[in-house]
N, C-alpha and C positions, 0 to 999 in steps of 0.2 A: 559223398561217400563219407566224409568226416561225421557227420551227423549219425549215419547208420552204424558206423564204427563204434563211435561212443555209446550209443543206445545198446548196441549188442554187447559191448564190453561190460556195461553196467549190469546188463541182465545175466551174463556169465558169472560175474563176480558174486551173484547171489546164490549160485549152485554150490552144492558140495562137490568136493574133488572128483568123485566117481562120475557125476554128471558132466562135469566139464570134459573129463576124459571121453565120455560117451559122444559128447559134441564133437570132439576132434576125430574120433573114429568114424563117425558119419561123414565129416567133411572129407577125410581121407578117401573113404569109399567113393563118394561122388567125384572128388578130384581126379581119382584114377580112372573112373568110368568115363570121364569127359576127355581123356587123352585119345582123341580120335583125329584121323586126318581132315575130315569134313570140318570139325570144328576150327580146327588149326587154320583151314583155308577161309573160314568166316572171320576169324580173328585177323587175319592178313587183311582182308578187305575192310574191315571195320577200322582197323588201326593204321591203315595205310603202310603195312608191314608188319612182321611179326617174328621175333627171335625166339629161341627156347624160352628164355625168362620171360618175355613177353607173353607167350602162350601160358605159362603158370599163372601170371597175374590176370590174364583174360579169363582163364577157367575159374579163378577165385570171383572175379566179377559175375560171371555166369552163375555161379551158385548163389551169390548174393541177390540174384534176381528171384530166387524163389523155386519150389519145387515144380510147379506147373511150368513155368518157362523152361526150367532146366531139361525136364524130359522131352518137351516139345522140340527144343533145340537139339538134343541128341538126334532125334528122328529126322528133323529137318532144320538145319541152321539158319535158312533164309527167312524163318519166322522172327528171328531177332529184328527184323526190320520193324516189327510191331512194337517192340519195347525199347528200342535204342532211342535214347534221347539225343537231341542235337549236339549237346556239350559232351556227349560221350564219344562222338565220331572221332577217331584218332586218339582216343583215351579211354576205351573200355578195359580197364585194369583196376584191380583192387588188390594189390600186394599185401596189404596190411592184414586183411582177412585170413591169410594163410598161418600167421602166428598168433591170432586173437586168442584163441583158447590157452595156449602157453602163457600168455600175459596175465590172464584171469587165474589160472593156476598158479603161476609165481606169486600172485598176490595173497595167496593162501597158504602156500607150503614154502618152507625154507629149505629146500634141496633141488637138486638139478636132475630129477629122474623123470621129468614128463615124458620125454621121448622114448624112455624105456617101457613106459606104461600104455602107450597108445599103439594102436594096431598100424601096420604098415602093409601096403599093397605093392605088388611088382607092376610096373607099367608094361601094357602089351607092347610088343614090337609092331610098330605101324610103318607103312610105306606111305609118303604123300601122293595122293591121287590127283594132284593139281600141281600147277606151277605157277610162277609169277606173271604168266601172261595175262593181261587184263581180259581179253577176249574169253580165254578158258574160265576164268573167275566169274564174268559176267554170266556166262552160261550155267555155272553151278549155282551161282547166287544172284539172281537176276534182281530181286527186290533190294538185297543189301548193296549190290553194286550200284544200281541207280541212286540209291539214297546216299550212299558214302562218296561215290565218285563224283556226283553232282556237287556235294557239298564241299569236297576237297578242292575242286577246281574252280570254286567261286573267286 
């Protein structure tokens, strides 16, 4: 993740501030769109548990996987078994991505108005349609469960 972070930050710093804000606006839209019960359940399986903050970092990780993976996972989070790397099991998080645009913006501007300039979205109210029971999660996410529970129990 560190290499991806550094490369993206380098590219963002090349942009004009309006484009950096545009990047954050797009990130915020996808970040909000990914606030779903099913994705939270998949994060729980992948990371061996998932708090509120952990789900935030997981959604940033998901966005970092690119548009195609992101939209496929919105429809069926079990497809993440196709992209999940072994070293990401119990660590599919990318907290730093959440504030990368602000860092790029701050490198160009000498004021503290970044969050006043970006669009914010209201999270939908969700009810978790899963519980922490391993059998329930295995039924919802058979491929992820097989991959992650096997890996965690070695």
